[in-house]
C-alpha positions in Angstrom: 0.0 0.0 0.0 1.3 3.5 -0.8 1.8 6.2 1.7 -1.2 8.1 0.2 -3.4 5.0 0.5 -2.3 4.5 4.1 -3.2 8.1 4.9 -6.6 7.8 3.3 -7.3 4.5 5.1 -6.4 6.1 8.4 -8.6 9.1 7.7 -11.5 6.9 6.8 -11.2 4.6 9.8 -10.6 7.3 12.4 -13.4 9.6 11.4 -16.3 9.7 13.9 -18.7 10.1 10.9 -20.3 7.0 9.4 -18.6 6.5 5.9 -19.4 3.9 3.3 -19.6 3.0 -0.3 -22.3 0.7 -1.9 -22.3 -1.0 -5.3 -25.2 -0.7 -7.8 -27.2 -3.4 -6.0 -26.9 -1.8 -2.6 -24.2 -4.0 -1.1 -21.6 -2.3 1.1 -18.3 -2.5 -0.7 -16.3 -0.3 1.8 -17.2 0.8 5.3 -15.4 2.6 8.1 -15.0 1.6 11.8 -18.0 3.8 12.9 -20.3 2.3 10.3 -19.4 -1.2 11.5 -19.9 -0.2 15.2 -23.4 1.1 14.5 -24.2 -2.1 12.6 -22.8 -4.3 15.5 -20.5 -6.0 13.1 -16.8 -6.0 12.1 -15.9 -4.0 8.9 -15.3 -7.3 7.2 -18.7 -8.7 8.2 -20.5 -5.6 7.0 -19.0 -5.6 3.6 -21.3 -7.5 1.2 -24.5 -6.9 3.3 -27.3 -4.5 2.3 -29.6 -2.3 4.3 -32.1 -5.2 4.3 -29.6 -7.2 6.4 -29.4 -4.5 9.0 -32.7 -2.6 9.5 -36.5 -3.4 9.3 -37.9 -3.8 5.8 -39.8 -0.5 5.8 -36.6 1.4 6.7 -34.5 -0.6 4.2 -37.1 0.3 1.5 -36.7 4.0 2.4 -32.9 3.8 2.3 -33.0 1.9 -1.1 -35.3 4.5 -2.6 -32.9 7.3 -1.6 -29.9 5.3 -3.0 -31.8 4.7 -6.3 -32.6 8.4 -6.6 -28.9 9.3 -6.2 -28.0 6.6 -8.9 -30.7 7.9 -11.3 -30.1 11.6 -10.9 -26.3 11.3 -10.5 -26.6 14.1 -8.0 -25.8 14.3 -4.3 -28.6 14.2 -1.8 -28.7 15.4 1.9 -31.4 14.1 4.2 -32.2 13.2 7.8 -33.2 9.6 8.6 -34.1 7.5 11.7 -33.0 3.9 11.6 -33.4 0.9 13.9 -29.9 -0.7 13.9 -28.7 -3.7 16.0 -27.0 -1.1 18.3 -30.3 0.7 18.8 -32.3 3.5 17.2 -30.2 6.3 15.6 -31.0 9.6 13.8 -28.5 10.4 11.1 -27.8 13.4 8.9 -26.7 11.7 5.7 -25.0 12.9 2.6 -25.1 10.5 -0.4 -23.4 11.0 -3.7 -22.6 9.2 -6.9 -19.1 7.6 -7.1 -17.3 6.5 -10.3 -15.2 3.5 -9.6 -13.8 1.0 -12.1 -15.8 -2.3 -11.8 -18.6 -0.6 -9.8 -21.0 1.2 -12.1 -23.7 3.1 -10.2 -21.8 3.0 -7.0 -22.7 5.6 -4.3 -20.8 7.0 -1.3 -22.2 8.2 1.9 -21.1 10.2 4.9 -23.4 10.4 7.9 -23.3 12.1 11.2 -25.1 10.5 14.1 -27.2 13.2 15.8 -28.9 11.0 18.4 -28.4 7.5 19.7 
């Protein structure tokens, strides 16, 4: 790994914000430590899962609809959401945005701040 990649990984994993990337089917392809903590899983366990694996169906449907809107419009979206995670109910301020990554068409990224736990 290069020095620049090491710096980015350290930044990503030490941020108190929830940070993640999802593929076009909604599977997490990259998550930081805070995202894994909220999910009650390790980072390795969370990768490959979808919102449907983590929250009740009605909440996962809502998350998926927002993800799809970002994919379709290719525009960032800011919103407030309340989710019931394994760690408990949380309210998040979330910023989702399209990401262009080789091998992952329609990927999206997200950065969320927990405003209540």
